[in-house]
C-alpha positions in Angstrom: -55.8 -69.9 -20.1 -58.8 -67.6 -19.8 -59.3 -67.2 -23.4 -59.2 -71.0 -23.9 -61.9 -71.3 -21.2 -64.0 -68.5 -22.6 -63.6 -70.2 -26.1 -64.9 -73.5 -25.0 -67.7 -71.9 -23.0 -68.9 -69.9 -26.1 -68.7 -73.0 -28.3 -70.9 -75.0 -26.0 -73.2 -72.2 -25.1 -73.8 -70.8 -28.6 -73.9 -74.0 -30.6 -76.1 -75.9 -28.3 -75.6 -79.7 -28.6 -73.7 -79.6 -31.9 -70.9 -82.3 -31.4 -69.0 -80.9 -34.4 -68.6 -77.5 -32.9 -67.8 -78.9 -29.5 -65.0 -81.0 -30.9 -63.6 -78.0 -32.9 -63.7 -76.0 -29.7 -61.9 -78.5 -27.6 -59.2 -79.0 -30.4 -58.6 -75.3 -30.6 -58.2 -75.3 -26.8 -55.7 -78.2 -27.0 -53.8 -76.5 -29.8 -53.6 -73.3 -27.8 -52.3 -74.9 -24.6 -49.7 -77.1 -26.5 -48.4 -74.0 -28.5 -48.3 -71.9 -25.3 -46.2 -74.6 -23.6 -43.8 -74.9 -26.4 -43.3 -71.2 -27.0 -42.9 -70.4 -23.4 -40.2 -73.1 -23.1 -38.4 -71.8 -26.2 -38.3 -68.3 -24.9 -37.0 -69.2 -21.7 -34.4 -71.3 -23.3 -33.4 -68.3 -25.5 -33.2 -66.0 -22.4 -30.9 -68.6 -20.6 -28.6 -68.6 -23.6 -28.5 -64.8 -23.7 -27.6 -64.7 -20.0 -24.9 -67.3 -20.5 -23.3 -65.3 -23.0 -23.7 -61.8 -21.4 -23.9 -62.6 -17.8 -26.4 -59.9 -17.3 -30.1 -59.8 -17.2 -30.3 -56.1 -18.3 -31.6 -55.3 -21.7 -28.9 -52.7 -22.3 -26.1 -55.2 -21.8 -27.6 -57.5 -24.3 -27.5 -55.1 -27.2 -26.2 -56.3 -30.5 -26.8 -60.0 -29.9 -27.8 -60.3 -33.7 -24.2 -59.5 -34.6 -22.5 -62.2 -32.9 -25.4 -64.7 -32.7 -27.3 -64.4 -35.9 -28.9 -67.9 -36.0 -29.9 -67.7 -32.4 -31.5 -64.2 -33.0 -33.5 -65.6 -35.9 -34.7 -68.4 -33.6 -35.7 -66.0 -30.8 -37.6 -63.6 -33.1 -39.7 -66.6 -34.7 -40.3 -68.2 -31.3 
């Protein structure tokens, strides 16, 4: 959230009263916040699935997930 606030501040501060720059800064901040929410939810969902299958929170116990859940592994890498 700090980078979003800093970006909005810089756009308003450096561009003066340019409404186009202000709109671009606000749209960028909204995209950042929405994508952060979706990606965080996807990663927590993936960790929940891993815990359901391995019944452990330790990384060493989750070794080899890609061998028995390849589609899940693909989704987790790209989320």
